[in-house]
C-alpha positions in Angstrom: -10.3 13.9 18.1 -7.5 15.9 16.7 -4.6 13.6 15.3 -1.9 16.4 16.1 0.0 13.9 18.8 -0.8 10.7 16.6 2.0 8.0 16.3 4.3 9.1 13.3 6.5 7.3 11.7 9.2 9.1 9.2 9.9 6.9 5.9 13.3 7.9 4.9 13.4 8.9 1.2 16.3 6.3 0.7 13.7 3.5 1.9 12.4 1.3 -1.1 8.9 0.5 -1.5 7.2 -1.5 -4.1 3.8 -1.8 -5.9 2.7 -4.6 -8.5 0.6 -3.1 -11.2 -0.4 -4.0 -14.9 2.0 -4.0 -17.3 -0.6 -2.0 -19.4 -0.9 0.8 -17.1 1.4 3.1 -15.6 3.0 2.3 -12.0 1.0 5.8 -10.2 -2.4 5.6 -9.9 -3.5 7.6 -6.7 -7.1 6.2 -5.8 -10.3 8.3 -4.4 -13.2 6.9 -5.4 -13.2 4.8 -2.1 -12.3 1.7 -3.8 -8.9 1.6 -1.5 -8.9 1.2 2.2 -7.2 4.6 3.1 -8.6 6.5 0.1 -8.6 10.0 2.1 -12.6 10.6 0.6 -13.7 14.4 0.1 -10.2 16.1 0.6 -9.0 16.4 -3.3 -6.6 13.5 -2.6 -6.4 9.7 -3.3 -3.7 7.2 -1.9 -1.4 5.0 -4.0 -0.7 1.9 -2.3 2.8 0.4 -1.9 4.7 -2.1 0.9 7.8 -1.7 2.4 8.7 -5.3 0.9 7.8 -6.9 -2.3 5.8 -9.9 -0.8 3.7 -7.4 1.1 2.7 -5.5 -2.3 2.5 -9.8 -3.8 -0.2 -10.1 -1.0 -2.1 -6.5 -1.6 -2.7 -7.1 -5.4 -3.6 -11.0 -4.9 -5.2 -11.1 -1.5 -7.0 -14.1 -1.9 -6.8 -15.6 -5.2 -4.5 -18.8 -4.4 -4.8 -20.2 -7.7 -3.5 -17.5 -10.2 -3.0 -18.0 -13.9 0.6 -17.3 -15.1 -0.6 -14.4 -17.4 -2.0 -12.9 -14.4 1.3 -12.7 -12.8 3.4 -12.1 -16.5 0.7 -9.1 -17.3 1.9 -7.4 -14.2 5.1 -5.6 -13.3 6.6 -4.7 -9.8 7.7 -0.8 -9.4 10.5 -0.4 -6.6 10.6 3.3 -5.9 12.1 5.4 -3.9 10.4 8.5 -2.7 13.6 11.0 -2.2 12.6 12.6 0.4 11.3 12.0 4.3 7.6 11.6 4.5 5.4 11.8 7.9 3.5 9.0 8.0 0.5 8.1 10.4 1.5 5.1 11.9 -1.5 2.9 12.6 1.1 -0.2 13.7 2.0 1.8 16.5 0.3 0.6 19.7 0.1 4.3 20.9 -2.6 4.5 18.5 -4.7 2.7 20.8 -5.7 6.1 22.5 -6.8 7.5 20.0 -9.5 4.7 19.1 -7.7 2.6 16.5 -7.9 -1.0 16.6 -6.4 -3.4 14.3 -10.3 -3.2 12.8 -9.4 -0.4 10.9 -6.8 -1.8 8.8 -8.8 -5.2 8.1 -12.7 -4.7 8.1 -14.7 -5.1 5.3 -16.1 -1.9 5.6 -14.1 0.7 4.2 -16.1 3.4 5.7 -13.9 4.1 9.3 -10.5 3.6 7.0 -11.7 6.2 4.6 -12.9 8.9 7.6 -9.1 8.2 8.8 -7.2 8.3 6.1 -9.2 12.0 5.3 -8.5 13.3 9.1 -4.8 12.5 8.5 -4.4 14.0 5.6 -5.9 17.2 7.1 -3.5 17.1 9.6 -0.9 17.3 7.2 0.5 12.9 7.2 1.8 12.3 3.9 0.0 8.7 4.0 -0.6 5.8 6.6 1.4 3.0 7.5 -0.6 0.1 8.0 -0.6 -3.7 8.5 -1.3 -5.7 5.2 -4.8 -7.3 6.1 -4.2 -10.4 4.1 -1.0 -11.2 5.9 -2.2 -13.3 9.0 1.3 -13.3 10.7 0.9 -9.0 10.5 4.5 -8.8 9.4 4.2 -7.2 6.0 3.4 -3.0 6.1 2.0 -1.0 3.8 1.6 2.6 2.8 -0.9 4.5 1.7 0.8 7.6 0.0 -1.7 10.7 -0.5 -1.0 12.7 -4.0 -3.2 14.5 -6.7 -5.4 11.8 -7.9 -5.4 13.3 -11.9 -1.6 12.6 -11.4 0.1 9.3 -13.5 3.9 10.7 -11.9 4.8 10.0 -8.9 6.6 12.4 -6.2 8.8 14.8 -8.2 12.1 13.6 -6.4 11.1 10.2 -6.7 13.2 7.6 -8.4 11.9 4.5 -9.5 12.1 1.1 -11.6 9.6 -1.1 -13.3 10.9 -4.7 -13.8 9.1 -8.2 -14.2 8.0 -9.7 -11.4 10.8 -11.7 -10.3 10.8 -15.6 -10.2 12.2 -15.1 -6.6 8.9 -13.0 -5.7 6.6 -15.9 -7.1 8.8 -18.8 -5.1 8.5 -16.9 -1.9 4.6 -16.4 -2.4 4.1 -19.9 -2.8 6.4 -21.1 -0.1 5.2 -18.4 2.7 1.5 -18.3 1.7 0.7 -21.4 -0.6 -0.3 -19.9 -3.9 -0.3 -21.8 -6.8 0.4 -20.7 -10.4 -1.2 -22.2 -12.8 1.0 -22.0 -16.5 -0.3 -21.2 -19.6 -1.5 -24.1 -21.9 
């Protein structure tokens, strides 16, 4: 089935997206080896995983590690980025996606085969990425964006503006309050 009429979401160029990454590495990484849920395998592209809210970025990184060392947090940074141009995303959060055989399992299944195939089809259909529910948010209120790009690139889109900063204490506090994460202080 073609994705020509698949539900789409325009992500405005001035919308902020977030990504938590190791400070020792650059913030931009486009996964193409199949380790990421929406890696567009076989297209020559990779996917950089971002979130629409800082808490979504937190949950994407720490997933089920409910007890974290203080160092696990301080060794990472929070990237805040605006892409600088509108991009068209395949919207897996739209109810109209069901018409294409898409269910919530595409973004939550332990087996990534179906999501890899969907991402490849979306890239081939001209989508710049995929909008999805963050899997480890049981309330399904946090959104992720798998942005397609060159897997050899360590830079974001040329028109993007980005700022990297330590993970703010307010985000740590929010993750603890909403999800029950526990930070173990360094000795």
